NUGUGU-849962 format. One record per residue (C-alpha): residue number from 1; residue in one letter; x, y, z. Coordinates in nm, 4 decimals. Layout:
% residues N
NUM	a	X	Y	Z
...
This chain:
% residues 307
1	m	0.5095	0.5064	-1.4794
2	d	0.3737	0.6469	-1.1536
3	l	0.6186	0.6485	-0.8630
4	r	0.4825	0.6408	-0.5112
5	v	0.6697	0.6574	-0.1799
6	f	0.6050	0.3685	0.0588
7	t	0.7229	0.3738	0.4219
8	e	0.7517	0.1157	0.7005
9	p	0.7149	0.3260	1.0187
10	q	0.7027	0.0269	1.2530
11	q	1.0788	0.0020	1.2033
12	g	1.1211	0.3299	1.3920
13	a	0.9554	0.6609	1.3039
14	d	0.7339	0.9115	1.4803
15	y	0.4714	1.1312	1.3179
16	d	0.7129	1.4198	1.2589
17	a	0.9474	1.1919	1.0639
18	l	0.6586	1.0695	0.8512
19	l	0.5406	1.4248	0.7948
20	s	0.8860	1.5205	0.6662
21	v	0.8796	1.2311	0.4177
22	a	0.5237	1.3085	0.3087
23	q	0.6033	1.6754	0.2520
24	a	0.9154	1.5819	0.0550
25	t	0.7018	1.3379	-0.1455
26	e	0.4708	1.6232	-0.2372
27	e	0.7421	1.8823	-0.3047
28	l	0.9426	1.6456	-0.5249
29	g	0.6468	1.5629	-0.7462
30	y	0.5760	1.2034	-0.6488
31	d	0.2226	1.0767	-0.6917
32	a	0.1477	0.9464	-0.3432
33	f	0.2624	0.8713	0.0101
34	y	0.1806	0.5289	0.1497
35	r	0.2619	0.3531	0.4711
36	s	0.2403	0.0016	0.6097
37	d	-0.0010	-0.0956	0.8863
38	h	0.2050	-0.2674	1.1546
39	y	0.2456	-0.2323	1.5294
40	l	0.5704	-0.4252	1.5777
41	a	0.9176	-0.3810	1.4322
42	m	1.0664	-0.6630	1.2288
43	g	1.4203	-0.7952	1.2173
44	d	1.6889	-0.6320	1.4295
45	s	1.5238	-0.2905	1.4623
46	d	1.4298	-0.1764	1.8130
47	g	1.1352	0.0113	1.6663
48	l	1.1978	0.3226	1.8753
49	p	1.0142	0.5447	1.9513
50	g	0.7332	0.2927	1.8919
51	p	0.4529	0.2284	1.6458
52	t	0.2217	0.4839	1.4920
53	d	-0.1303	0.4014	1.3791
54	a	-0.1771	0.4051	1.0028
55	w	-0.5103	0.5857	0.9822
56	i	-0.4328	0.8358	1.2575
57	t	-0.1134	0.9179	1.0678
58	l	-0.2971	0.9570	0.7373
59	a	-0.5598	1.1770	0.9026
60	g	-0.2852	1.4142	1.0147
61	l	-0.1156	1.4094	0.6764
62	a	-0.4499	1.4756	0.5081
63	r	-0.4473	1.8193	0.6703
64	e	-0.0774	1.8888	0.6157
65	t	-0.0514	1.8023	0.2460
66	s	-0.2545	1.9261	-0.0479
67	r	-0.1823	1.7199	-0.3614
68	i	-0.0462	1.3710	-0.3042
69	r	-0.2674	1.0697	-0.2620
70	l	-0.2547	0.8894	0.0712
71	g	-0.2947	0.5201	0.1404
72	t	-0.1882	0.1930	0.2966
73	l	-0.0098	-0.1169	0.1750
74	m	-0.2019	-0.2789	0.3317
75	t	-0.4434	-0.1980	0.6132
76	a	-0.4491	-0.5114	0.8311
77	g	-0.7958	-0.6600	0.8343
78	t	-0.7320	-0.8157	1.1745
79	f	-0.6812	-0.4773	1.3416
80	r	-1.0235	-0.3228	1.2820
81	l	-1.3897	-0.4098	1.2510
82	p	-1.5193	-0.3355	0.9003
83	g	-1.7938	-0.0904	1.0039
84	p	-1.5685	0.1413	1.2069
85	l	-1.2981	0.1038	0.9416
86	a	-1.5384	0.2308	0.6748
87	i	-1.6063	0.5344	0.8963
88	q	-1.2351	0.6000	0.9548
89	v	-1.1360	0.5812	0.5890
90	a	-1.4325	0.7888	0.4727
91	q	-1.3451	1.0549	0.7297
92	v	-0.9806	1.0712	0.6226
93	d	-1.0935	1.0920	0.2612
94	a	-1.3102	1.3920	0.3490
95	m	-1.0262	1.5487	0.5512
96	s	-0.7953	1.5173	0.2490
97	g	-1.0433	1.6502	-0.0038
98	g	-1.0776	1.3110	-0.1719
99	r	-0.7168	1.1887	-0.1915
100	v	-0.7360	0.8506	-0.0166
101	d	-0.6680	0.5058	-0.1629
102	f	-0.7697	0.2007	0.0383
103	g	-0.5509	-0.1078	0.0487
104	l	-0.6857	-0.3906	0.2628
105	g	-0.5138	-0.7191	0.3430
106	a	-0.5832	-1.0152	0.5667
107	g	-0.3090	-0.9461	0.8226
108	w	-0.0224	-1.1894	0.8625
109	y	0.2260	-1.0958	1.1368
110	e	0.1133	-1.3015	1.4344
111	a	0.3740	-1.1630	1.6760
112	e	0.2332	-0.8101	1.6635
113	h	-0.1105	-0.9440	1.7441
114	t	0.0072	-1.1262	2.0538
115	a	0.2218	-0.8260	2.1552
116	y	-0.0811	-0.5956	2.1619
117	g	-0.3639	-0.8329	2.2513
118	i	-0.5207	-0.8466	1.9051
119	p	-0.6976	-1.1720	1.8106
120	f	-0.5261	-1.3584	1.5264
121	p	-0.7968	-1.5786	1.3723
122	r	-0.7154	-1.8707	1.1463
123	e	-0.9801	-1.7845	0.8856
124	r	-0.8316	-1.4446	0.7977
125	f	-0.8905	-1.4613	0.4222
126	a	-1.2590	-1.5414	0.4636
127	r	-1.2858	-1.2450	0.6983
128	l	-1.1066	-1.0263	0.4444
129	e	-1.3617	-1.1184	0.1790
130	e	-1.6469	-1.0150	0.4074
131	q	-1.4669	-0.6982	0.5161
132	l	-1.4286	-0.5802	0.1574
133	e	-1.7942	-0.6508	0.0865
134	i	-1.9001	-0.4551	0.3948
135	v	-1.6702	-0.1539	0.3582
136	t	-1.7431	-0.1038	-0.0106
137	g	-2.1107	-0.1796	0.0456
138	l	-2.1399	0.0854	0.3151
139	w	-1.9752	0.3460	0.0930
140	a	-2.1923	0.2555	-0.2071
141	t	-2.5255	0.2657	-0.0242
142	p	-2.7224	0.5707	-0.1472
143	p	-2.7805	0.8429	0.1146
144	g	-3.1031	0.7845	0.3009
145	e	-3.0950	0.4092	0.2467
146	k	-2.9848	0.1414	0.4929
147	f	-2.7216	-0.1305	0.4589
148	s	-2.7538	-0.4773	0.6087
149	y	-2.5188	-0.7714	0.5763
150	r	-2.5331	-1.1333	0.6818
151	g	-2.1997	-1.3105	0.6731
152	v	-2.0319	-1.5902	0.8620
153	h	-1.8030	-1.3524	1.0511
154	y	-1.9846	-1.0179	1.0442
155	q	-2.3479	-0.9102	1.0578
156	l	-2.4832	-0.5560	1.0133
157	d	-2.8471	-0.4529	1.0558
158	d	-2.9979	-0.1333	0.9148
159	s	-2.6765	0.0675	0.9114
160	p	-2.7239	0.4283	0.7957
161	a	-2.3990	0.3715	0.6023
162	l	-2.2552	0.7077	0.7006
163	p	-2.0387	0.9040	0.6566
164	k	-1.9752	0.8984	0.2840
165	p	-1.6275	0.9503	0.1368
166	a	-1.5521	1.2691	-0.0542
167	q	-1.4742	1.0600	-0.3628
168	r	-1.7529	0.8919	-0.5525
169	r	-1.5479	0.5740	-0.5231
170	i	-1.2356	0.5340	-0.3128
171	p	-0.9864	0.3267	-0.5141
172	v	-0.9508	-0.0184	-0.3589
173	l	-0.6198	-0.2063	-0.3662
174	v	-0.5858	-0.5813	-0.3307
175	g	-0.2491	-0.7539	-0.3463
176	g	-0.0455	-1.0647	-0.2883
177	l	0.0843	-1.3758	-0.4576
178	g	-0.1900	-1.6240	-0.3724
179	p	-0.2647	-1.8132	-0.6964
180	h	-0.6397	-1.8672	-0.6658
181	r	-0.8416	-1.6779	-0.4051
182	t	-0.6415	-1.3551	-0.4289
183	p	-0.7008	-1.3052	-0.8051
184	r	-1.0707	-1.3792	-0.7614
185	l	-1.0948	-1.1290	-0.4767
186	a	-0.9195	-0.8661	-0.6878
187	a	-1.1558	-0.9342	-0.9768
188	r	-1.4549	-0.8654	-0.7525
189	h	-1.3352	-0.5619	-0.5611
190	a	-1.0086	-0.4087	-0.6765
191	d	-0.9327	-0.0981	-0.8763
192	e	-0.5627	-0.1808	-0.8428
193	f	-0.3716	-0.5037	-0.7959
194	n	-0.0332	-0.4924	-0.6246
195	v	0.2444	-0.7511	-0.6186
196	p	0.4843	-0.6887	-0.3288
197	f	0.8555	-0.7685	-0.3389
198	a	0.8515	-1.0230	-0.6197
199	s	1.0580	-1.0929	-0.9292
200	v	0.9560	-0.9891	-1.2790
201	a	0.8707	-1.3508	-1.3620
202	d	0.6579	-1.4056	-1.0505
203	t	0.4861	-1.0719	-1.1058
204	a	0.4033	-1.1611	-1.4660
205	r	0.2460	-1.4911	-1.3576
206	q	0.0332	-1.3207	-1.0945
207	f	-0.0760	-1.0413	-1.3272
208	s	-0.1891	-1.3080	-1.5757
209	r	-0.3968	-1.4799	-1.3090
210	v	-0.5617	-1.1531	-1.2098
211	r	-0.6327	-1.0586	-1.5708
212	a	-0.7959	-1.3972	-1.6308
213	a	-0.9994	-1.3711	-1.3099
214	a	-1.1196	-1.0225	-1.4036
215	e	-1.2425	-1.1414	-1.7426
216	e	-1.4131	-1.4430	-1.5857
217	h	-1.5881	-1.1980	-1.3545
218	g	-1.7130	-0.9956	-1.6508
219	r	-1.4615	-0.7130	-1.6274
220	r	-1.2046	-0.6000	-1.8783
221	a	-0.8582	-0.6938	-1.7559
222	d	-0.7318	-0.3441	-1.8261
223	e	-0.9890	-0.1915	-1.5891
224	l	-0.7398	-0.2613	-1.3115
225	v	-0.4145	-0.0799	-1.2447
226	y	-0.1255	-0.3256	-1.2004
227	s	0.1533	-0.2268	-0.9628
228	n	0.4595	-0.3427	-0.7699
229	a	0.6176	-0.2597	-0.4361
230	l	0.9977	-0.2813	-0.4349
231	v	1.2685	-0.1814	-0.1886
232	l	1.4682	0.1239	-0.2997
233	c	1.8467	0.1630	-0.2882
234	v	1.9781	0.4052	-0.5508
235	g	2.3130	0.5809	-0.5553
236	r	2.5055	0.8030	-0.7930
237	n	2.7939	0.5560	-0.7707
238	e	2.8750	0.2217	-0.6143
239	a	2.9945	0.3783	-0.2896
240	e	2.6638	0.5568	-0.2424
241	v	2.4692	0.2390	-0.3216
242	a	2.6770	0.0523	-0.0617
243	r	2.6234	0.3267	0.1979
244	r	2.2481	0.3206	0.1530
245	a	2.2390	-0.0598	0.1602
246	e	2.4385	-0.0648	0.4833
247	a	2.2028	0.1898	0.6403
248	i	1.9117	-0.0520	0.6000
249	g	2.1092	-0.3669	0.6809
250	r	2.0969	-0.5157	0.3324
251	d	2.3503	-0.6386	0.0793
252	p	2.3805	-0.4449	-0.2494
253	a	2.3893	-0.7619	-0.4594
254	e	2.0760	-0.8968	-0.2916
255	l	1.8997	-0.5637	-0.3379
256	r	1.9877	-0.5606	-0.7077
257	e	1.8329	-0.9066	-0.7359
258	n	1.5185	-0.8403	-0.5357
259	g	1.4552	-0.4666	-0.5458
260	l	1.5359	-0.1416	-0.7219
261	a	1.9043	-0.0981	-0.6521
262	g	2.2080	0.0419	-0.8255
263	t	2.2779	0.3557	-1.0223
264	p	1.9904	0.5595	-1.1689
265	d	2.0422	0.3979	-1.5101
266	e	2.0316	0.0498	-1.3584
267	v	1.7092	0.1305	-1.1769
268	v	1.5498	0.2789	-1.4887
269	d	1.6300	-0.0446	-1.6724
270	r	1.4871	-0.2542	-1.3886
271	i	1.1647	-0.0512	-1.3782
272	g	1.1399	-0.0930	-1.7554
273	r	1.1281	-0.4691	-1.7147
274	f	0.8285	-0.4393	-1.4833
275	a	0.6641	-0.1960	-1.7249
276	e	0.7003	-0.4504	-2.0063
277	i	0.4798	-0.6996	-1.8187
278	g	0.2096	-0.4437	-1.7457
279	s	0.3095	-0.2658	-1.4257
280	s	0.2247	0.1039	-1.4450
281	r	0.2888	0.2043	-1.0847
282	i	0.5812	0.1382	-0.8527
283	y	0.5760	0.1813	-0.4756
284	l	0.9287	0.2735	-0.3682
285	q	0.9889	0.1194	-0.0265
286	l	1.1972	0.3825	0.1529
287	l	1.3414	0.2182	0.4634
288	d	1.5744	0.4958	0.5843
289	l	1.3253	0.7745	0.6483
290	t	1.6004	1.0216	0.7414
291	d	1.7513	1.0046	0.3910
292	l	1.5396	1.2520	0.1969
293	g	1.8300	1.2911	-0.0473
294	h	1.7405	0.9423	-0.1666
295	l	1.4034	1.0694	-0.2863
296	e	1.5659	1.3754	-0.4427
297	l	1.8036	1.1558	-0.6424
298	v	1.5207	0.9416	-0.7802
299	a	1.3150	1.2491	-0.8634
300	d	1.6095	1.4130	-1.0440
301	q	1.7746	1.1202	-1.2221
302	v	1.5307	0.8263	-1.2408
303	r	1.1837	0.9680	-1.2936
304	p	1.2728	1.1914	-1.5917
305	q	1.3917	0.8839	-1.7830
306	l	1.0674	0.6913	-1.7363
307	g	0.8512	0.8991	-1.9682
């Protein structure tokens, strides 16, 4: 089971805070550092000192880390045009020496769009489909050849399709719980399929849909990596669990039901249930970015039990 660290900086974190988490992620032996792509805090957080841009952050971390993979859950398709986005991600991949993963989603949080003057179109999923075709098409175009695209929402003419990523193929992540279009999109484009913040039963149903869609598309179902994102709240004892739950404004019982919460043994058992249905990678949503001891505890007492 791969364990990856997943942060939500829009809730309140500057670049230095994210750098500290990313460096701890690397030093403690985790596989990757990921972040969300949001410009507005959610819930009761004041969001201070303000948002950081996902790909600017990852560009900086690309130069200040050496081993961990870097990515987004998920880049918001509404924030960026697909051509410039392909350039940005390819550049960060080169800056990191080929350590980037690319998660792309449709965008969903309307309030952050209105707060920063970003259009929030109704046909976001159709745009997402075209964006994935364009970004991956630009990267796959052989050097010296041109890329053109005629879609409903985007048109490209004779693009030089440069720059190229350092990797031959940047892993593409698609995720969500949509029962029809999402599995089909994953079958066409994804190297990894992610289910965020869902139960074991709901995850199993969605994995089955994606596996079926992959085979209908002519792919082996096991060509894809299947993963989950789950909020983290682990403590050596009940008092420590309660302290960490309070720090993120959540209830320990609710976190045990909906996330990875409890003692290390409880969390190992919970992860095992996701492994049984085919999940091989867990994104640990770390909401208190000042609590690096949280990551140390998981690295010391959870990960060694996972095999």
